[in-house]
C-alpha positions in Angstrom: 24.2 30.4 -4.0 24.0 30.5 -7.8 20.3 31.2 -8.4 19.9 34.9 -9.4 16.4 34.8 -8.1 17.7 34.4 -4.6 19.4 37.9 -4.4 19.0 39.0 -0.9 17.8 35.6 0.4 21.1 34.5 2.1 19.4 34.0 5.5 16.6 32.1 3.9 18.9 29.9 1.9 20.9 29.1 5.1 17.6 27.9 6.7 17.1 25.5 3.7 20.8 24.4 4.0 20.1 23.6 7.6 17.1 21.4 6.6 19.2 19.6 4.1 21.9 19.1 6.7 19.5 17.5 9.1 18.4 15.0 6.4 21.9 14.2 5.4 22.6 13.6 9.1 19.9 10.8 9.1 17.0 12.8 10.8 13.6 14.1 9.7 13.0 17.8 9.0 10.1 19.9 8.0 9.8 23.5 6.8 7.0 25.7 5.5 8.0 28.6 3.2 5.2 31.2 3.2 4.6 34.5 1.5 2.7 36.5 -1.1 2.5 35.5 -4.7 5.8 36.3 -6.5 7.7 36.9 -3.3 10.2 34.2 -4.2 8.9 31.0 -2.5 9.2 28.8 -5.6 12.8 30.2 -6.3 13.8 29.1 -2.7 12.2 25.7 -3.3 14.1 25.3 -6.6 17.3 26.3 -4.7 16.6 23.4 -2.2 16.0 21.0 -5.1 19.3 21.9 -6.7 21.3 22.0 -3.6 19.9 18.7 -2.2 22.5 15.9 -1.5 19.7 13.4 -1.4 17.0 12.2 -3.7 14.2 14.6 -4.5 10.5 14.1 -5.1 8.8 17.3 -6.3 5.2 18.3 -6.9 3.3 21.5 -7.5 -0.4 21.8 -6.7 -2.6 23.3 -9.4 -5.6 25.5 -8.7 -8.0 23.4 -10.9 -6.8 20.2 -9.2 -7.8 21.3 -5.8 -11.0 19.3 -5.8 -9.4 16.1 -7.4 -8.6 13.8 -4.5 -4.9 12.7 -4.3 -4.0 14.6 -7.5 -1.0 16.2 -5.8 0.0 12.9 -4.1 -0.1 11.1 -7.5 2.3 13.7 -8.9 4.7 13.5 -5.9 4.8 9.8 -5.5 4.7 8.6 -9.0 8.5 8.1 -9.4 8.6 6.1 -6.1 5.6 3.7 -6.7 7.9 0.9 -7.7 8.8 0.7 -4.0 5.3 0.1 -2.9 5.9 -3.7 -2.8 7.7 -3.1 0.4 4.6 -1.9 2.1 2.3 -4.0 4.3 -0.5 -5.3 2.1 -3.4 -3.2 3.6 -1.3 0.0 3.2 -0.2 -1.1 -0.4 -3.8 -1.7 -1.5 -5.1 1.5 0.1 -2.3 3.6 -1.7 -3.0 2.0 -5.0 -6.7 2.6 -4.5 -6.1 6.2 -3.6 -4.0 6.9 -6.7 -6.5 5.2 -9.0 -4.3 2.2 -9.7 -6.6 -0.4 -8.2 -9.3 -0.9 -5.6 -8.6 0.1 -2.0 -10.0 1.1 1.4 -11.8 4.4 2.0 -9.9 5.1 5.2 -7.8 8.2 5.0 -5.7 7.1 7.9 -4.7 3.9 6.1 -3.8 5.9 3.0 -1.8 8.3 5.1 0.1 5.5 6.8 0.9 4.1 3.3 2.4 7.5 2.3 4.4 7.5 5.4 5.8 4.0 4.7 6.6 4.8 1.0 8.5 7.9 1.9 10.5 5.9 4.5 11.3 3.4 1.7 12.2 6.1 -0.8 14.6 7.6 1.7 16.9 4.6 1.6 19.8 4.5 1.5 20.8 8.1 1.5 17.8 10.3 2.4 14.9 12.0 0.7 13.6 15.5 0.2 10.0 16.1 -0.8 9.4 19.6 -2.3 5.7 20.6 -2.4 4.8 24.0 -3.9 1.6 25.9 -3.9 0.1 24.0 -1.0 -2.7 26.5 -0.8 -4.1 24.8 -3.9 -3.5 21.2 -2.9 -6.4 18.8 -2.8 -7.3 18.1 0.9 -6.7 14.4 0.7 -3.1 14.8 -0.5 -2.5 17.6 2.1 -3.8 15.5 5.0 -1.7 12.5 4.0 1.5 14.5 3.7 0.9 16.3 7.0 0.2 12.9 8.7 3.6 11.7 7.3 5.4 14.9 8.2 4.5 14.4 11.9 5.7 10.8 12.0 8.9 10.7 10.1 11.3 12.2 12.7 13.4 9.0 12.9 13.9 8.8 9.1 16.2 10.9 6.8 13.1 12.5 5.1 12.6 16.2 4.6 9.3 17.9 3.6 9.6 21.4 2.3 6.3 23.2 1.7 5.5 26.4 -0.2 2.3 28.3 0.4 0.7 31.7 0.0 -0.7 33.5 3.0 -3.9 31.5 2.7 -5.8 31.0 6.1 -6.9 27.4 5.3 -3.4 26.3 4.1 -1.7 27.9 7.2 -4.3 26.2 9.5 -3.4 22.8 7.9 0.3 23.5 8.2 0.1 24.7 11.9 2.7 23.5 14.2 5.3 23.0 11.4 8.5 25.1 11.4 8.0 28.1 9.0 10.0 30.7 7.1 8.1 33.8 6.1 9.3 35.8 3.0 8.9 39.5 2.8 10.0 42.1 0.3 13.7 42.7 -0.3 15.5 45.6 1.3 16.5 48.6 -0.9 20.1 47.4 -1.6 19.0 43.9 -2.5 16.1 45.2 -4.5 18.5 47.3 -6.6 20.8 44.4 -7.1 18.0 42.2 -8.4 16.7 44.9 -10.7 20.2 45.4 -12.1 20.6 41.6 -12.7 17.5 41.5 -14.9 17.7 44.9 -16.6 19.2 45.4 -20.1 21.1 48.5 -18.8 22.4 49.2 -15.3 19.8 51.3 -13.5 20.8 54.7 -12.1 20.9 54.6 -8.3 17.9 57.1 -8.1 15.9 54.9 -10.5 16.7 51.7 -8.6 15.7 53.3 -5.3 12.4 54.6 -6.8 11.5 51.2 -8.3 12.5 49.3 -5.1 10.1 51.7 -3.1 7.3 51.4 -5.6 7.4 47.6 -5.6 8.1 47.2 -2.0 11.0 44.9 -2.9 8.7 42.4 -4.5 10.9 40.1 -6.6 8.4 39.4 -9.3 7.5 43.0 -9.7 11.2 44.0 -9.8 11.9 41.4 -12.6 8.9 42.6 -14.6 9.9 46.2 -14.2 13.3 45.4 -15.5 11.7 43.8 -18.5 9.2 46.7 -19.1 11.5 49.7 -18.6 13.4 51.0 -21.6 17.2 51.7 -21.3 16.4 55.4 -21.2 14.1 55.0 -18.3 16.6 52.8 -16.4 19.4 55.3 -16.8 17.2 58.2 -15.8 17.2 59.8 -19.3 13.4 59.3 -19.5 10.8 59.5 -16.8 9.4 56.3 -15.3 5.9 55.2 -16.1 3.3 56.1 -13.6 2.2 53.9 -12.0 5.1 51.4 -12.0 4.2 47.7 -12.5 3.7 46.7 -8.8 1.1 44.5 -7.2 -2.0 44.5 -9.5 0.2 46.1 -12.2 2.1 42.8 -12.7 -1.2 41.1 -13.6 -2.1 43.9 -15.9 1.2 43.4 -17.7 0.4 39.7 -18.3 -3.2 40.7 -19.5 -1.5 43.1 -22.1 0.6 40.2 -23.4 -2.4 37.8 -23.6 -4.4 40.4 -25.5 -1.6 40.6 -28.1 -1.8 36.9 -29.0 -3.5 35.5 -32.0 -7.2 34.4 -31.3 -6.2 30.7 -31.7 -3.4 31.0 -29.2 -5.6 32.8 -26.8 -8.3 30.0 -27.0 -5.7 27.3 -26.6 -4.1 29.2 -23.6 -7.6 29.4 -22.0 -8.1 25.7 -22.3 -4.8 25.0 -20.7 -5.6 27.4 -17.8 -9.1 26.0 -17.2 -7.9 22.5 -17.2 -4.7 23.0 -15.1 -3.3 19.6 -15.8 -0.6 20.5 -18.2 -2.0 17.8 -20.5 -0.5 18.6 -23.9 -3.6 17.2 -25.6 -5.7 19.9 -24.2 -4.1 23.1 -25.5 -3.4 22.1 -29.1 -0.1 21.8 -30.9 3.2 23.6 -30.1 2.6 25.7 -33.2 -0.7 27.1 -31.7 0.9 27.8 -28.3 4.2 29.1 -29.8 3.2 32.8 -29.6 2.4 32.4 -25.9 5.8 30.8 -25.3 7.5 33.6 -27.2 5.7 36.1 -24.9 7.1 34.4 -21.8 3.6 33.2 -20.7 4.1 29.5 -20.9 6.9 26.9 -21.2 6.4 23.9 -23.4 8.4 20.7 -22.7 8.2 16.9 -22.4 6.0 17.3 -19.3 3.4 19.3 -21.1 2.4 22.9 -20.8 3.5 25.0 -17.8 2.7 28.6 -17.0 5.7 30.8 -16.2 4.0 31.9 -12.9 0.6 31.1 -11.3 -0.4 34.8 -11.9 -0.2 34.2 -15.6 -2.9 31.5 -15.4 -5.0 33.8 -13.2 -4.6 36.5 -15.8 -5.6 34.2 -18.7 -8.8 33.2 -16.9 -9.6 36.8 -15.8 -9.1 38.0 -19.5 -11.9 35.7 -20.8 -15.6 36.4 -20.6 -17.9 34.1 -18.7 -19.4 32.8 -21.9 -15.9 32.0 -23.3 -15.1 30.2 -20.1 -18.3 28.1 -20.1 -17.7 27.3 -23.8 -14.2 26.1 -23.2 -15.2 23.9 -20.3 -17.9 22.4 -22.5 -15.3 21.6 -25.2 -13.0 20.1 -22.6 -15.7 17.9 -21.1 -16.3 16.5 -24.6 -12.5 16.0 -25.2 -12.0 14.2 -21.9 -15.2 12.0 -21.9 -14.0 8.5 -21.8 -10.4 9.4 -21.3 -10.7 10.9 -17.8 -14.2 10.9 -16.4 -13.4 12.8 -13.3 -11.8 15.8 -15.2 -14.7 15.6 -17.7 -17.3 15.8 -14.9 -15.5 18.8 -13.4 -15.6 20.6 -16.8 -19.2 19.6 -17.4 -20.2 21.1 -14.1 -18.3 24.3 -14.7 -20.1 24.7 -18.1 -23.6 24.3 -16.6 -26.1 27.1 -16.3 -28.7 26.4 -13.7 -29.8 22.8 -12.7 -28.3 20.1 -14.9 -29.0 16.6 -13.8 -26.5 15.0 -16.2 -23.7 17.2 -14.9 -24.7 16.6 -11.4 -24.8 12.9 -11.8 -21.4 12.8 -13.4 -19.9 15.0 -10.6 -21.6 12.8 -7.9 -20.1 9.7 -9.5 -16.6 11.4 -9.5 -17.1 12.2 -5.8 -18.0 8.7 -5.1 -14.8 7.5 -6.7 -12.8 10.0 -4.7 -14.4 8.9 -1.4 -13.8 5.3 -2.2 -10.1 6.1 -2.4 -10.2 7.8 0.9 -10.3 11.4 -0.5 -13.4 12.3 1.7 -12.6 16.0 2.0 -12.4 16.6 -1.8 -15.5 14.3 -2.3 -17.4 16.6 0.0 -16.8 19.6 -2.3 -17.8 17.6 -5.4 -21.0 16.3 -3.8 -21.9 19.8 -2.6 -21.4 21.2 -6.2 -23.4 18.2 -7.5 -26.2 19.2 -5.2 -26.2 22.8 -6.4 -26.6 21.5 -10.0 -29.4 19.1 -9.0 -33.1 19.9 -9.4 -34.9 20.5 -6.1 -36.0 17.3 -4.3 -34.8 14.0 -3.1 -31.8 13.8 -5.5 -30.5 17.1 -4.2 -31.1 16.1 -0.6 -29.2 12.8 -1.1 -26.2 14.6 -2.6 -26.2 17.1 0.3 -26.3 14.2 2.7 -23.4 12.6 0.9 -21.5 15.9 1.1 -22.1 16.1 4.9 -20.9 12.5 5.5 -17.8 12.9 3.3 -16.9 16.2 4.9 -17.3 14.6 8.3 -15.0 11.7 7.4 -12.6 14.2 5.8 -12.2 16.1 9.1 -14.3 19.2 8.1 -16.9 19.4 10.7 -18.1 22.9 9.8 -18.7 21.9 6.2 -20.5 18.7 7.3 -22.9 20.6 9.5 -23.8 23.2 6.9 -24.3 20.5 4.2 -26.5 18.5 6.7 -28.6 21.5 7.5 -29.2 22.1 3.7 -30.1 18.4 3.2 -32.7 18.4 6.1 -34.3 21.5 4.5 -34.6 19.6 1.2 -35.6 16.0 2.1 -39.2 14.9 2.3 -39.2 11.1 2.2 -39.4 9.4 5.6 -36.4 7.1 4.9 -34.3 10.0 3.8 -35.2 12.1 6.8 -34.4 9.2 9.1 -30.9 8.8 7.5 -30.3 12.5 8.0 -31.5 12.5 11.7 -29.1 9.6 12.3 -26.2 11.5 10.7 -27.1 14.7 12.8 -27.1 12.5 15.9 -23.8 10.9 15.0 -22.1 14.3 14.3 -23.3 15.6 17.7 -22.2 12.5 19.5 -18.7 12.6 18.0 -17.9 16.2 18.8 -20.8 18.0 20.4 -23.4 17.6 23.2 -24.0 13.9 23.9 -27.3 14.6 25.6 -28.5 16.5 22.6 -27.3 13.6 20.4 -29.3 11.1 22.6 -32.4 13.3 22.2 -32.0 13.4 18.4 -31.4 9.7 18.0 -34.2 8.6 20.3 -36.6 10.9 18.6 -35.6 9.4 15.3 -35.9 5.8 16.5 -39.4 6.2 17.8 -41.6 4.6 15.0 -38.7 3.8 12.8 -38.5 0.6 10.8 -36.4 -1.2 8.3 -32.7 -2.1 8.4 -31.7 1.6 9.2 -33.7 1.4 12.5 -31.2 -0.9 14.0 -28.3 1.4 13.3 -30.3 4.3 14.7 -31.1 2.3 17.9 -27.5 1.3 18.3 -26.4 4.9 18.0 -28.9 5.9 20.6 -27.7 3.2 23.0 -24.2 4.4 22.5 -25.3 7.9 23.2 -27.2 6.8 26.4 -24.0 5.1 27.6 -21.9 8.3 27.0 -24.4 10.4 28.9 -24.9 7.8 31.6 -28.7 7.9 31.2 -30.2 4.5 32.3 -33.7 5.6 31.5 -32.8 6.2 27.9 -31.0 2.8 27.7 -34.2 1.2 29.0 -36.2 2.9 26.3 -33.8 1.9 23.5 -34.1 -1.7 24.7 -37.9 -1.6 24.6 -37.8 -0.1 21.1 -35.4 -2.8 20.0 -37.8 -5.6 21.3 -40.7 -4.0 19.6 -39.2 -4.2 16.2 -39.8 -7.5 14.1 -37.2 -10.1 14.9 -34.6 -9.6 12.2 -33.4 -12.2 9.8 -29.8 -11.2 9.5 -27.3 -12.4 12.1 -25.7 -9.0 12.7 -29.1 -7.4 13.4 -30.1 -10.3 15.7 -26.9 -9.8 17.6 -27.6 -6.1 18.0 -31.2 -6.8 19.0 -30.0 -9.1 21.8 -27.4 -6.6 23.0 -29.6 -3.6 23.0 -32.6 -5.6 24.6 -30.2 -7.1 27.2 -28.9 -3.7 28.2 -32.4 -2.2 28.3 -33.6 -5.1 30.5 -30.7 -4.5 32.9 -31.6 -0.8 33.0 -35.2 -1.6 33.9 -34.0 -3.8 36.8 -34.6 -7.2 34.9 -31.0 -8.3 35.7 -31.4 -12.1 35.0 -33.3 -11.6 31.8 -30.8 -9.0 30.6 -27.8 -11.2 31.4 -29.4 -14.1 29.4 -29.9 -11.8 26.4 -26.3 -10.6 26.5 -25.0 -14.1 26.8 -27.1 -15.3 23.9 -25.8 -12.3 21.8 -22.2 -13.3 22.5 -22.8 -17.0 21.7 -24.3 -16.0 18.4 -21.3 -13.9 17.3 -19.1 -15.7 14.8 -15.6 -16.5 15.8 -14.3 -14.8 12.7 -16.4 -11.7 13.0 -14.3 -8.7 11.6 -16.8 -5.8 11.8 -15.2 -3.3 14.3 -18.6 -1.9 15.2 -20.1 -5.3 16.1 -16.9 -6.3 18.0 -17.3 -3.0 20.1 -20.8 -4.0 21.0 -19.5 -7.5 21.9 -16.9 -5.8 24.2 -19.7 -3.8 25.7 -21.8 -6.9 26.3 -18.9 -8.8 28.0 -18.1 -5.8 30.2 -21.8 -5.6 31.2 -21.5 -9.3 32.2 -18.4 -8.5 34.3 -16.0 -10.4 32.1 -13.2 -7.8 31.7 -10.9 -10.3 30.0 -13.3 -11.1 27.3 -14.2 -7.4 26.9 -10.5 -6.6 26.4 -10.1 -9.4 23.9 -13.1 -8.1 21.8 -11.8 -4.6 22.0 -8.3 -5.7 20.8 -10.0 -7.7 17.9 -11.9 -4.5 17.0 -8.7 -2.5 16.9 -7.0 -5.0 14.6 -10.0 -5.1 12.3 -10.4 -1.3 12.2 -6.7 -0.8 11.3 -6.9 -2.9 8.2 -10.5 -2.9 7.1 -10.7 0.6 5.8 -13.6 1.6 8.1 -13.0 5.3 7.9 -13.1 7.4 11.1 -13.6 4.5 13.6 -10.1 4.0 14.9 -10.0 6.7 17.7 -13.3 5.3 19.1 -12.1 1.7 18.8 -8.9 2.6 20.6 -11.0 4.1 23.5 -12.4 0.6 24.1 -9.1 -1.2 23.6 -7.3 1.2 26.0 -9.9 0.9 28.7 -9.9 -3.0 28.3 -6.1 -3.1 28.8 -6.3 -0.9 31.9 -8.9 -3.2 33.4 -6.6 -6.0 32.6 -3.8 -4.5 34.5 -1.5 -3.5 31.5 -1.2 0.1 32.4 1.6 0.9 30.1 -0.1 -0.5 27.0 -3.4 1.1 27.9 -1.6 4.5 28.1 0.2 3.8 24.8 -3.1 3.0 23.0 -4.7 6.2 24.4 -1.7 8.3 23.3 -2.3 7.0 19.8 -6.0 7.4 20.0 -5.7 10.9 21.3 -3.5 12.0 18.4 -5.9 10.5 15.8 -8.9 12.0 17.6 -7.4 15.5 17.6 -6.3 15.1 13.9 -9.8 14.1 12.9 -11.7 16.6 15.0 -13.3 14.0 17.2 -13.4 16.1 20.4 -15.5 13.5 22.5 -13.1 10.7 21.6 -10.3 13.0 22.7 -12.0 13.5 26.0 -12.2 9.7 26.5 -8.4 9.3 25.8 -7.5 12.1 28.2 -9.7 10.5 30.9 -8.1 7.1 30.4 -4.6 8.6 30.5 -5.5 10.4 33.7 -6.3 7.0 35.3 -3.1 5.4 34.0 -1.0 8.3 35.3 -2.9 8.0 38.7 -1.9 4.3 38.9 1.7 5.2 38.1 1.8 8.1 40.5 2.4 10.8 37.9 0.5 13.4 39.7 1.1 16.5 37.5 0.3 14.6 34.3 -2.8 13.0 35.9 -4.2 16.3 36.8 -3.5 17.8 33.4 -5.2 15.0 31.5 -8.2 15.1 33.9 -8.5 18.9 33.4 -8.5 18.3 29.5 -11.0 15.6 29.8 -13.4 17.6 32.0 -13.0 20.7 29.9 -14.7 18.7 27.0 -16.9 16.3 29.0 -18.7 18.7 31.3 -20.1 21.1 28.6 -20.7 18.2 26.2 -22.6 16.2 28.9 -20.3 13.2 28.6 -21.2 11.6 31.9 -19.1 8.5 31.3 -16.0 10.6 30.5 -16.5 13.1 33.4 -16.9 10.2 35.7 -13.6 8.6 34.7 -11.7 11.8 35.0 -13.1 12.3 38.5 -12.2 8.7 39.3 -8.6 9.3 38.2 -8.3 12.1 40.7 -9.7 10.0 43.4 -7.4 7.1 42.6 -4.5 9.4 42.6 -5.3 10.4 46.2 -5.9 6.8 47.2 -2.5 5.6 45.8 -0.7 8.5 47.6 -2.3 7.7 50.9 -4.6 10.7 51.0 -7.5 8.6 52.2 -9.9 11.3 53.3 -9.5 13.3 50.0 -9.9 10.0 48.1 -13.1 9.2 49.9 -14.5 12.7 49.3 -13.7 12.5 45.5 -14.8 8.9 44.9 -18.1 9.0 47.0 -20.1 11.0 44.4 -19.4 8.4 41.7 -22.0 6.2 43.6 -25.0 8.3 42.5 -24.2 9.8 39.2 -26.5 12.3 37.5 -26.8 11.9 33.7 -24.3 14.1 32.0 -22.0 14.1 35.1 -21.4 10.4 35.7 -22.5 7.0 34.7 -23.6 3.6 36.2 -20.3 2.2 34.7 -18.4 4.6 36.9 -20.5 3.5 39.9 -19.7 -0.2 39.7 -16.2 0.4 38.2 -15.1 2.4 41.2 -16.9 0.4 43.9 -13.9 -1.5 45.2 -11.8 1.7 45.3 -14.6 3.4 47.2 -14.8 0.7 49.8 -11.0 0.9 50.4 -11.1 4.7 50.6 -14.0 4.7 53.0 -12.5 2.1 55.3 -9.2 3.9 55.4 -11.0 7.3 56.0 -12.9 5.7 58.9 -16.3 5.8 57.2 -17.3 2.1 57.8 -21.0 2.9 57.1 -20.2 4.1 53.5 -18.0 1.1 53.0 -20.7 -1.3 53.9 -23.3 0.5 51.7 -20.9 0.3 48.8 -20.2 -3.3 49.4 -23.9 -4.0 49.5 -24.3 -2.2 46.1 -21.5 -4.3 44.7 -23.1 -7.5 46.0 -26.2 -6.8 44.0 -24.1 -6.0 40.9 -22.1 -9.2 41.3 -25.1 -11.4 41.8 -26.1 -10.8 38.2 -22.7 -12.1 36.9 -20.8 -15.4 36.8 -17.3 -13.9 36.4 -14.9 -15.2 39.1 -13.1 -12.0 39.1 -16.2 -10.0 40.0 -16.9 -12.4 43.0 -13.3 -12.1 44.1 -13.6 -8.4 44.1 -16.8 -8.6 46.2 -15.0 -10.9 48.7 -12.1 -8.4 49.0 -14.6 -5.6 49.8 -16.5 -7.7 52.3 -13.2 -8.5 54.0 -12.4 -4.8 54.4 -15.6 -4.1 56.3 -14.9 -6.8 58.9 -12.4 -6.9 61.7 -8.9 -7.9 60.7 -9.1 -11.5 62.1 -12.4 -12.2 60.4 -11.4 -10.5 57.1 -8.3 -12.6 56.5 -10.2 -15.7 55.5 -12.2 -13.7 52.9 -9.0 -12.1 51.5 -7.4 -15.5 51.1 -10.5 -16.8 49.3 -10.4 -13.8 47.0 -6.7 -14.3 46.2 -7.2 -18.0 45.4 -10.2 -17.1 43.2 -8.1 -14.8 41.1 -5.3 -17.4 40.6 -5.1 -18.2 36.9 -7.8 -15.6 35.9 -6.5 -13.8 32.8 -6.0 -10.0 33.1 -6.5 -10.0 36.9 -2.9 -9.2 37.7 -3.6 -5.8 39.3 -6.5 -7.0 41.3 -4.4 -10.0 42.5 -1.6 -7.7 43.7 -4.0 -5.4 45.5 -5.6 -8.3 47.2 -2.3 -9.7 48.2 -1.2 -6.3 49.5 -4.5 -6.1 51.7 -4.1 -9.7 52.9 -0.4 -9.0 53.9 -1.3 -5.9 55.7 -3.9 -7.6 57.7 -1.6 -10.5 58.6 1.2 -8.1 59.6 -1.2 -6.2 61.9 -2.4 -9.5 63.3 1.3 -10.2 64.2 1.8 -13.0 61.7 4.7 -11.4 59.8 6.1 -14.7 58.4 2.7 -15.3 56.7 2.5 -11.7 55.5 5.9 -11.4 53.8 5.3 -13.7 50.8 2.1 -11.8 49.9 3.7 -8.4 50.4 6.7 -9.4 48.3 4.6 -10.8 45.5 2.5 -7.6 45.5 5.5 -5.3 45.5 7.0 -7.2 42.6 3.8 -7.2 40.6 3.3 -3.5 41.1 6.8 -2.8 40.0 6.4 -4.9 36.8 3.3 -2.8 36.1 4.9 0.5 36.8 2.3 1.2 39.6 4.8 3.2 41.8 2.5 4.4 44.6 1.2 0.8 45.2 4.7 -0.6 44.9 5.9 1.9 47.6 3.0 0.9 49.9 3.8 -2.8 49.5 7.4 -2.4 50.0 6.8 -0.3 53.2 4.6 -3.0 54.6 7.1 -5.6 53.7 9.8 -3.8 55.6 7.6 -3.5 58.5 7.0 -7.2 58.4 10.7 -7.8 58.7 11.3 -8.5 55.0 14.1 -7.0 52.8 12.3 -5.0 50.1 14.3 -4.5 46.8 15.1 -0.9 46.2 12.3 0.8 44.3 13.3 1.5 40.7 11.7 1.9 37.4 10.1 -1.1 35.6 11.9 -2.3 32.6 9.2 -1.0 30.3 9.2 2.4 31.8 12.2 3.3 29.6 10.2 2.8 26.4 8.2 5.5 24.7 4.5 4.7 24.0 5.3 3.9 20.4 8.1 1.6 21.4 6.0 -0.2 23.9 3.2 -0.8 21.3 5.8 -2.2 18.8 7.4 -4.4 21.5 4.1 -5.8 22.6 3.1 -6.8 19.1 6.5 -8.3 18.3 6.4 -10.2 21.5 3.0 -11.7 20.4 4.8 -13.0 17.2 3.9 -10.3 14.7 6.4 -9.7 11.9 7.6 -6.1 11.2 5.2 -5.9 8.3 2.3 -7.0 10.5 3.2 -4.5 13.2 3.5 -1.7 10.6 0.1 -2.6 9.2 -1.6 -2.5 12.6 0.0 0.7 13.9 -0.1 2.9 10.7 3.7 2.8 10.4 6.3 1.9 7.9 8.3 -1.4 8.4 11.4 0.7 8.5 9.9 2.7 11.4 9.3 -0.6 13.1 12.9 -1.6 12.6 14.1 1.9 13.8 12.1 1.5 17.0 13.2 -2.0 17.6 16.8 -1.0 17.2 16.1 1.3 20.3 14.0 -1.0 22.2 16.6 -3.9 22.6 19.3 -1.9 24.3 16.9 -0.1 26.5 15.6 -3.5 27.8 19.1 -5.0 27.9 18.2 -7.7 25.3 19.4 -8.7 21.9 16.7 -10.8 20.2 13.0 -11.3 19.6 13.1 -14.6 21.8 14.3 -12.5 24.8 11.6 -9.9 24.1 8.9 -12.6 24.2 10.3 -13.9 27.5 10.5 -10.5 29.0 7.0 -9.5 28.1 5.3 -12.9 28.9 2.3 -12.4 31.2 
C-alpha cells in the first residue's frame, strides 16, 4: 500500500482489494465509502484506481453541477461513448439525448438501461471499475442511472465504487449497497501520518496531543503538520491554541485566500462559483498562479481543480453576497451562447427579486433537462424559476412543471409541495383544471384511490376542451381501481355529454368511456356495442401505450382475454421504447394480468417481478400493490403457499388503506385460490364468497366476474349448492353480454358442476370442445378436462376418464401448476392410469429474468431486440442465454422455439 494518505487504513484497503478481486474474477461488485469531509474517502478511491487490474472510469461530482442533469454521467462515460454503437437503438438514442449529443427519449428508465448496457460493453474483455466520488453532490439523474445499473450488473465484471459524505439524501439513494464507513485514525496511526507530513519528526507528547485534538482526522493532521513550526513539533515551543481541527481547517484556507492578490481572489471565486473546472472561466495560469502556489488549486490539462472541496467552500464563504452576485452576472455573460444551461444557472444566482428574463432562461434549461430524462434535476430548476417569476400564471405554470418533473423523477414529496404552491397561485380555469388532474394522478399513483376519484370527478364536471378527455380517462381509471360502478357510470355520462371529438384518439376514448359507463348503468348491449366500435376504430399500428391499455380494458370488458393480453403486450413493447416516462410499471400490471388469464403463469410472474422492482424504484406504491397481488395469484396457482401469503399481505397492506378495491380483491382471491388448489374447499368457499358483492374500496366488479368459476367450484365442493347456482346465474348474465367462446365455455362448465354427475358430463364435453383452438385458454381447458375426467371416473367410466385426466395432468405440469397437477395425477391413478412422477416443469428452473429472455428469443427476437425491450444490455442477454440452454437441456435457438411453442 504505497499511498501515504492511507496510513492506518489497512483494513479499508483490504476491503477495496476484495472488490477488485471480485471484478477480476468475472463478477459484479459495489461498495459505498462514506465519512466526514477530509476523513480519507478520496484517498481510498485513488488507491482503488491505482491498484485496479481492470479499466477504470472515474468522475467526481461538483457542488455547482448538482442541478445539471447528467453532468456527472457525462464526465464518467465520456471515454466510453465510442462503444455506444453496440447498444440497442432506443437505448443509444436515449443516452445520446441525455448527454446532450442528440435528441432522445425523456424516459429515465430507458437512459438507465443504456448506462447499464454501456458499462457492460466497456467491461469487455477484462473488466471495469467505475469510481464515483462526492456522490452527495451528484445530480439526481446521474445518481439514479448509476444506481439502476449497480443493481443489475451482478453477472458482469463491473465494479462501482462510490464515495460520499454523511449526507442523508445521498445515503438514502445508496441504501442497500455494501458500505465502508471511515472514522478518525487511532492514536498510533495518527502520529504516523503526522510524522509523514511534518518537516521535523514530532515529539511523542506533541503527536499524542495533536492526534487527540484532531480526533485522528487525516486532513486536519496534514494541515497541522504544514502549519506547525519545527520548534512546536519537537516540543521546544508551545502548540497554538486552538489547533487546526474541524472548522479550524477551513479557517486556515480562508487565511491563505485572504493573502492572495485581488485579481487571483476574483478569478478563484469565478472558478468556485462555476464549479466546472473550465479553464476559460478563471482567467490565465498567471492570474491563478498565486493560488496554485498556496496549495489551493491545481492547474493542468483538465482545467482548474481545487485541492480539496473544503477549499472551494472557503473561497465562496470568504466572498460577500454582492461579490458572489457580481461574479455570477459576469459568468452568465461569458457563457451566454456557449453553454446556455450554465449561463441560466448563473443568471438566476445573480438575480435579486423577481426576474422574468432569468426565470425564462432557467425554465428553458429545465425543459432541456427533462427532455433528456433528467426529471429530478429539472424539478429543482423549475422550482427556482418559479421563485424568480412574477406572481401570476407564469409562476403557477412553472410550479406545475416542477411538480410534474419531480413526480417523474421519483421525488413525490417535492412534487406534492410544488403542486400545492401552484394551486395557490393559479387562477385561469384551464390552468386549474391541469393542476387538479395532476393532483388526482399523484394521488392515484401512490395515495388514496378514492380521494383521487373524488378529485378527478370534481375536475371533470363542466370541463371542456382537449384536456377534459384526459381528466375523464383518469377518473375512469380511478373508478376501476376503487371498484366504484356508480362513478364509472357518471364518467360515461360526462363523456357522452361532451361534443363528439374530431381526433381519432379522443373518439376512441369517448367510446370506451361511454361503453364502460353504459355497462355500469345496466345498458349491457349498448355498452358492448360502443366498446366494439372503439376497438374497430383503433389503428393496427397504434403505438400509444395509454391507448393500448384502454384497448386491453375494452377487450377484457367484452370477455376477450386473448385480445386483452395481446393489447397489453403491445402496450408493454411500446412503453419500453417510446420514452413515455413513468408508465412502464403500470403497463406491466396489465401485461402480467393478461398473461395470467392466458395461462402463462411463469411469464405473468416474471413480468410482475420486473414491474414490482420498477414500481418500488419510482415510488409508485399503488402499482407495487398490483404486482404483489398478481404475484400472490401466480404463487397460489403454483402451490407456493408461503410466498403467496407474503405477497398477499404486502398487497393488502397498501390496498386497504389506499382503498384500492381492485387490488384488495385480487389479493383476497389469491388466498381463496390457494385453499382451492390445496383441497381446503370449505376455507376456499369462505374466502371467495365475499368477492361476489364487493364494496367500493374493498373489492371490484372485475373480481366478482373474474372469480365466478372458482366460487362455483369451491361452493360445490363445500356442499353449498345454493351458492353455486346463484353464482352460475350471475355468470350467465355476464356471459350473455359477450360473444367470446371462452366465456361461454366457462359458463357451461359452471352449469355442469351444479347438475348431477350424469347430467353434467355432456355440458363439460361441450365446454371442452368449445375451448379447442381458443388462444390463451390452456389453463381453462386443463381444468375443464380435469372436472370431466373426475365425473367420468365417478360414473364408473374409467377408460373414458383417463385421456382427459392425463391431458390435464400434463398441461398443469407444463404450466407449473403443482396443486392442480397433483389433483389430476391422483384422479388418473384412481382411474387405473399410470401417472408420470410429479416433477418440476422445464421452465421452473429458470429465474424470472431468464424466463423473460427465453420467451422473447423463442418469439424470434434478436439479442439486441430483447435488450431494448427488457432494459438490459445485449451482453446481459448473452449471459442469461448461456445459463438458460443447459438448464433446459438444449443447445440452440431452434430447440428453444420448439420447447416454448404453445
